N, C-alpha and C positions, 0 to 999 in steps of 0.2 A: 272897250279895247278889244280888238280882235287880233288873233295871232296869225291869221292867214294873209291879211292885207297889210301893206306898209302904211304908215301914217300919211295923211294927205299932204303934209307940208314938205315931204322929202321928194326931191326930183330924182326919178329913176335913171335918167340919162347920166346925171352926175355920178350916181352911185356905180353904174356900169363902167363909166370912164375911169373911176378911181380903182375899180377891180382890175380893169385891163391894164392900167398904169402900174398897179402893184405887181401884176404878172410880168410886165416888161422890166420892172425894177429887179424883181427876183431873178429873172432870166439874165439880166445884165450882171448881177453880182455872182451868179453861178459861173457864167462864162469868164468873168474877170478873175475869179478865184482859180478856175481850172487853168487859165492862161498863165497866171503867176506861178502855179505849181509846175506846169510844163516848162516854163522858162527856167525855173530853178534847177530842174532835172537836166535840161539841156546845158546849162552853164556848168553844172557839176561834172557832167560827162566830158565837156570840153576841157575842163581843168585837169581831169584825170588823164585824158589823152595827151594834153600838153605836158603833164608831169612825166609820162612815159617817154615822150619824144625828147624831153630835156635830159632825162637820165641816159638815154641811148647816145645822144650827142656828147654829153660830158664824158661818158665811158670811152667813146671812140677818140675823144680829144686827149684824155689822160693816159690811155693805154701806151702810146709810144714813150711818153715821159717816164712812166713807171718802168717800162721795159729797159730804157737806157740807164735809169738809176740802179736797177737790179744788176745790169751788166757791169756797172762800175763797182758795185758792192761784191759781186761774185764773178770775178773775171774768168773767162773761159781759157783753160790751158790748151795750148796748141802744140801739136807734135812737130818735131823737126822734120819728120818724113811726110808732111802733109803735101800730097801731090797736087792738090787743088790750089794751094797757095804758091807753089813753086813755078818758076818759068825757066826753061833751059835756053 
């Protein structure tokens, strides 16, 4: 048994093909893992942006309602000499 030469019954082309295929497989799994991680990051950023947009829209929609409710609770006292409200 010599350690420098492969045994005679092993086909070198099959061995080389299996090494190349294993490199392709490793490359596939690396690219697949990176793409899954990048997709997760993109989706989380999208949901964060969506959350901010939703908060802004709801704030703008609720502000007039809250304003009118506060005006009903705390009525504004009007002066009788209010020249802006009078018409001669």
